[in-house]
C-alpha positions in Angstrom: 98.0 103.8 87.2 100.0 101.1 89.0 96.8 99.8 90.5 94.6 100.0 87.4 96.9 99.0 84.6 96.1 95.3 85.2 92.9 95.7 83.3 94.7 97.1 80.3 97.3 94.3 80.5 94.5 91.7 80.5 93.1 93.2 77.3 96.5 92.8 75.7 96.5 89.1 76.2 98.6 89.0 79.4 96.7 85.9 80.7 97.2 84.0 77.5 100.9 84.9 77.4 101.3 83.5 80.9 99.1 80.5 80.3 95.8 81.1 82.0 92.3 82.5 81.4 89.4 84.4 83.1 89.5 81.9 86.0 93.1 82.7 86.6 92.4 86.4 86.5 89.6 86.0 89.0 91.9 84.0 91.3 94.5 86.7 91.2 91.9 89.3 92.0 90.6 87.2 94.8 94.0 86.6 96.4 94.9 90.3 95.9 91.7 91.4 97.7 92.2 89.1 100.6 95.9 90.0 101.1 95.1 93.7 100.6 92.5 93.5 103.3 94.8 91.8 105.8 97.6 94.3 105.2 95.3 97.4 105.3 94.0 96.7 108.8 97.2 97.4 110.8 98.6 100.2 108.6 97.2 103.2 110.6 98.7 101.9 113.8 102.0 102.0 111.9 101.1 105.5 110.7 100.7 106.7 114.3 104.2 105.5 115.1 106.1 106.3 111.9 104.1 109.3 110.5 102.1 109.4 107.3 104.6 111.8 105.7 107.2 109.0 105.8 105.0 105.9 105.4 103.4 107.1 102.2 106.6 107.4 100.2 108.0 104.2 101.7 105.0 102.3 100.3 105.2 104.1 97.0 108.8 103.2 96.4 108.1 99.6 97.5 105.2 99.0 95.0 107.2 100.7 92.3 109.8 97.9 92.5 107.0 95.3 92.5 105.4 97.0 89.4 108.4 97.0 87.1 109.3 93.5 88.4 106.4 92.3 86.3 108.7 92.2 83.3 110.3 89.0 84.7 106.9 87.1 84.8 106.9 83.8 82.9 103.9 81.9 84.3 100.8 81.9 86.5 102.8 81.2 89.7 104.8 84.4 89.2 101.7 86.3 88.4 100.2 85.3 91.8 103.3 86.2 93.7 103.3 89.7 92.1 99.6 90.1 93.0 100.5 89.3 96.7 103.4 91.7 96.8 101.3 94.5 95.1 98.7 94.0 97.8 101.4 94.1 100.5 102.9 97.3 99.3 99.7 99.2 98.2 97.3 98.2 101.0 98.5 100.9 103.4 98.6 103.8 101.0 94.9 104.9 101.1 94.4 104.5 104.9 97.6 106.5 105.4 96.5 109.2 103.0 93.1 109.4 104.6 94.6 109.8 108.1 97.0 112.4 106.7 94.2 114.4 105.1 92.0 114.4 108.2 94.8 116.2 109.9 94.8 119.0 107.3 91.2 119.6 106.4 88.0 120.4 108.3 85.0 118.1 108.3 83.1 120.2 105.7 86.1 120.3 103.4 86.9 116.6 103.4 84.3 115.1 101.0 85.4 117.3 98.1 89.1 116.4 98.8 88.3 112.7 99.0 86.3 112.9 95.8 89.4 114.4 94.1 91.4 111.5 95.6 89.2 108.8 94.2 88.4 110.8 91.1 92.1 111.1 90.3 92.4 107.4 90.8 89.8 107.0 88.0 91.6 109.6 86.0 94.7 107.5 86.3 92.7 104.7 84.7 91.9 107.0 81.8 95.6 108.0 81.4 96.5 104.3 81.6 94.1 103.5 78.8 95.5 106.4 76.7 99.1 105.5 77.1 98.4 101.8 76.7 97.2 102.7 73.1 100.8 103.8 72.4 102.8 101.5 74.7 101.1 98.3 73.4 102.6 99.2 70.0 106.0 98.7 71.5 105.5 95.0 71.7 108.6 93.1 70.7 111.0 95.9 71.5 113.7 94.5 73.8 111.9 91.1 73.6 109.1 92.4 75.8 105.3 92.2 75.2 103.4 95.4 75.2 101.9 94.8 78.6 105.3 94.3 80.1 106.4 97.7 78.8 103.3 99.2 80.4 104.3 97.9 83.9 107.9 98.9 83.4 107.1 102.5 82.5 104.5 102.8 85.2 106.8 101.4 87.9 109.7 103.7 86.9 107.5 106.8 87.0 106.3 105.8 90.5 109.9 105.6 91.7 110.4 109.2 90.7 107.3 110.4 92.5 108.1 108.3 95.6 111.5 109.9 96.0 110.0 113.4 95.5 107.4 112.6 98.2 110.2 111.9 100.8 111.4 115.4 100.3 108.0 117.1 99.8 105.4 115.9 102.3 105.3 118.0 105.5 104.6 116.1 108.8 101.7 118.1 110.2 100.3 121.7 109.9 102.4 122.6 112.9 105.6 120.9 111.6 106.1 122.0 107.9 109.9 121.8 107.6 110.6 119.8 104.4 113.8 118.7 102.7 112.6 120.2 99.3 112.9 123.7 100.9 116.3 123.0 102.4 114.7 122.2 105.8 112.9 125.6 105.8 109.3 125.7 106.9 106.7 125.5 104.1 104.3 127.7 106.2 105.2 130.7 108.3 104.7 130.7 112.0 101.5 132.6 111.7 100.2 130.3 108.9 101.1 127.2 111.0 99.0 128.6 113.9 96.1 129.3 111.6 96.3 125.9 110.0 96.4 124.1 113.3 93.8 126.2 115.1 91.2 125.9 112.3 91.4 122.1 112.5 91.2 121.9 116.3 88.3 124.3 116.4 86.4 122.1 113.9 87.1 118.9 115.9 88.8 119.1 119.4 89.6 115.4 119.2 92.2 116.2 116.5 94.6 117.4 119.3 95.2 113.7 119.8 95.8 113.0 116.0 99.2 111.4 116.5 98.9 109.7 119.9 99.5 106.0 119.9 96.6 103.6 119.5 95.8 101.3 122.5 93.9 98.0 122.8 91.1 99.9 124.4 90.8 102.0 121.3 90.7 98.8 119.2 87.9 97.4 121.4 85.9 100.6 121.3 86.1 100.7 117.5 85.2 97.1 116.8 82.2 97.2 119.1 80.7 100.3 117.4 77.8 99.0 115.4 77.5 102.3 113.5 80.9 101.5 111.9 79.7 98.0 110.9 76.7 99.5 109.0 79.2 101.7 107.0 81.3 98.6 106.3 78.3 96.6 105.0 77.2 99.3 102.7 80.8 99.7 101.4 81.2 96.0 100.7 77.8 95.6 99.1 78.0 98.8 97.0 81.6 98.3 95.8 81.3 94.7 94.7 79.8 95.6 91.3 82.7 97.9 90.6 85.3 95.1 90.7 84.2 93.2 87.5 83.6 96.5 85.6 87.1 97.9 86.4 88.8 94.6 85.8 87.1 93.8 82.5 86.1 97.2 81.0 88.7 97.1 78.2 87.9 93.5 77.5 84.2 94.2 77.5 84.7 96.9 74.9 86.9 94.6 72.9 84.2 92.0 72.9 81.8 94.6 71.3 84.0 94.4 68.2 86.8 97.0 68.8 90.5 96.3 68.3 92.7 95.9 71.5 94.4 99.2 71.2 91.1 101.1 70.5 89.3 99.3 73.3 91.9 100.7 75.8 91.6 104.1 74.3 87.8 104.0 74.6 88.0 103.4 78.4 89.3 107.0 79.0 86.1 109.0 78.6 84.3 107.0 81.3 87.0 107.8 83.9 87.0 111.5 83.0 83.2 111.6 83.4 83.6 109.9 86.7 86.2 112.5 87.9 84.1 115.5 86.9 80.7 114.4 88.2 82.2 112.9 91.4 83.8 116.2 92.4 80.7 118.2 91.6 78.6 115.9 93.8 81.1 116.0 96.6 81.3 119.8 96.6 77.5 119.9 96.8 77.6 117.5 99.8 80.2 119.6 101.6 78.2 122.8 101.0 74.6 121.5 101.6 75.0 118.4 103.8 72.8 115.4 103.3 75.6 113.1 102.4 73.5 110.0 101.9 71.3 111.5 99.1 74.4 112.6 97.2 75.8 109.0 97.6 72.6 107.4 96.4 72.7 109.5 93.2 75.8 107.7 92.2 74.3 104.3 93.1 71.2 105.0 91.0 73.4 106.0 88.1 75.2 102.6 88.3 71.9 100.7 88.3 70.8 102.6 85.2 74.1 101.6 83.5 73.8 97.9 84.3 70.1 98.0 83.2 71.2 99.4 79.9 73.8 96.6 79.5 71.1 94.1 80.3 68.3 95.4 78.1 70.2 96.1 74.9 69.3 93.4 72.2 72.0 91.2 71.0 71.9 92.7 67.5 72.5 96.2 68.8 75.5 97.9 67.2 78.9 98.0 68.9 78.5 101.8 69.6 75.3 101.2 71.5 77.0 98.6 73.7 79.9 101.0 74.2 77.5 103.8 75.2 76.0 101.5 77.8 79.4 100.5 79.1 80.4 104.2 79.2 77.4 105.0 81.4 78.1 102.1 83.7 81.8 102.8 84.1 81.4 106.5 84.3 79.1 106.4 87.3 80.2 108.9 90.0 82.5 107.4 92.7 80.6 107.7 96.0 83.2 105.8 98.1 85.2 108.9 99.1 82.0 110.7 100.0 80.9 107.8 102.1 84.2 107.7 103.9 83.9 111.5 104.6 80.4 110.8 106.0 81.7 108.0 108.2 84.8 109.9 109.3 82.7 112.9 110.5 80.7 110.5 112.6 83.5 108.6 114.2 85.1 109.9 117.4 87.4 110.1 119.3 90.3 110.4 116.8 91.7 107.0 117.7 88.4 105.3 116.6 88.3 107.4 113.5 91.9 106.5 112.6 91.2 102.8 113.0 87.9 103.1 111.2 89.6 104.6 108.2 91.9 101.6 107.9 89.1 99.2 108.4 86.8 100.7 105.8 89.6 100.6 103.2 90.0 96.9 104.1 86.2 96.4 103.7 86.3 98.1 100.3 88.9 95.5 99.2 87.0 92.6 100.8 84.4 93.5 98.2 86.9 92.3 95.7 86.7 88.7 97.0 83.2 88.0 95.9 83.2 90.8 93.3 86.0 88.9 91.4 83.6 86.0 90.9 80.6 87.9 89.6 81.6 87.6 85.9 82.2 84.0 84.9 83.3 82.3 81.7 80.0 80.6 81.1 78.2 84.0 81.4 80.3 85.7 78.7 80.2 87.9 76.7 77.1 89.7 77.9 77.3 88.6 81.6 73.6 88.8 82.1 73.6 86.9 85.4 76.5 88.9 86.7 74.8 92.2 85.9 71.6 91.2 87.7 73.7 90.4 90.7 75.4 93.8 90.4 72.0 95.5 90.4 70.8 93.6 93.5 74.0 94.5 95.4 73.7 98.2 94.7 70.0 98.2 95.7 71.1 96.5 99.0 73.7 99.3 99.6 71.0 102.0 99.0 68.7 100.3 101.7 71.6 100.2 104.1 72.5 103.9 103.5 68.9 105.0 104.2 68.8 102.8 107.3 72.0 104.5 108.6 70.8 108.0 107.9 67.5 107.2 109.7 69.4 105.8 112.6 71.7 108.9 112.9 68.7 111.2 112.6 66.6 109.4 115.3 69.7 109.3 117.6 70.3 113.1 117.2 66.6 113.8 118.0 66.7 111.6 121.1 69.9 113.1 122.4 68.7 116.7 121.7 65.5 116.0 123.6 67.3 114.5 126.6 69.9 117.3 126.6 67.2 120.0 126.5 65.5 118.4 129.5 68.6 118.6 131.6 69.3 121.6 133.9 72.5 123.6 133.4 74.0 122.0 136.5 73.2 118.5 135.2 74.8 119.3 131.9 78.0 120.5 133.6 78.0 117.5 135.8 77.7 115.2 132.8 80.5 116.9 130.9 82.7 116.6 134.0 82.0 113.0 135.0 80.8 111.1 132.0 82.7 108.0 130.9 81.1 108.2 127.4 83.6 108.8 124.7 83.5 110.4 121.2 80.3 109.6 119.3 78.8 107.9 122.3 78.6 111.1 124.2 75.2 112.8 124.8 76.4 116.1 123.3 77.7 114.5 120.1 75.6 115.0 117.0 75.9 112.9 113.9 76.2 114.5 110.4 73.5 113.5 108.1 
């Protein structure tokens, strides 16, 4: 809610109260995205030193302070400072959580869990819309506008959860002593052995999960062109989400709904997103073929933007709302795409760095994405919506390219491996300098 409540605040005239308009909102989104990207890149190197179980609650309590500090805002300069500090404190959260989760779940379990992670983020947007309906009616109490009450309540709630996280999160499956249980182990000795063994059997490289990252690991990661393909599809595919999430309550308000009602009407789209995203991810974990499940979400988004484009200007407000509902309710494929990338990045140091980089790439999309909807294009944003459709189509092409590349590489490696004698295979395994997904015996998940 701390990350998504900005869209609710915008619909409650936050920009006007602070003396700026859509251009100022776009500038704030732009700066936030740039700073978020910068701060996200090194976070997993910190995680390897500090431990995700500590770094996650440290970040939570830090952005809690920044969130409730919004009540002191008086002008555009203060707004920009807050956006920078929000980026600084929130940027490391998702990379740290991703690294943490890969240490607890097997490859064929991760997509469903990541779908829940991103789905719950969208559900938080729904909750934020629902509570905004009531909180905005508190405007004037204590001399605060309704949107300031929203940030104050959200920030205080995060403080509570952050303190609980310090006492609750276990370090690893093999170290589950937590303060909440009086330093007793959360899992028994037998359970810890099972939890650890199942992860290592799934991926032997996870034995190195918490070894420190070296410059050689950084070089190996940056030079992997397969990672760059995932970054490009992430940036292209997520750009259209930025204007929708930023302006959804405002779009609904422009259709003729009151401010409080427009925030309330955002909730169904996020609930649809959560339910459908989890169903799709579970199917991907069970049946494979990640890319076709991802493309389903992309096609859904295109259908939503086309509906927004093709509705006549005299269509009723509920018709426009239905189109916005379809667009905003499109399944979140980002977590699924991260699970696909994670399963194809090895060794574990490369995977850890890649998880931080792809979160940074997702936020890079906010830089150009924040400029898609412009004042001169309001209120229908026809030009912006055509740009969104083109970006999603580009992402689909990149996804199909990446799957084809993985498939052809697997076939070539299998053919070469089958042509080797048993002695040649053993010699390769003993002497090769190839690492991780560059090894001849590594097979990519499709």
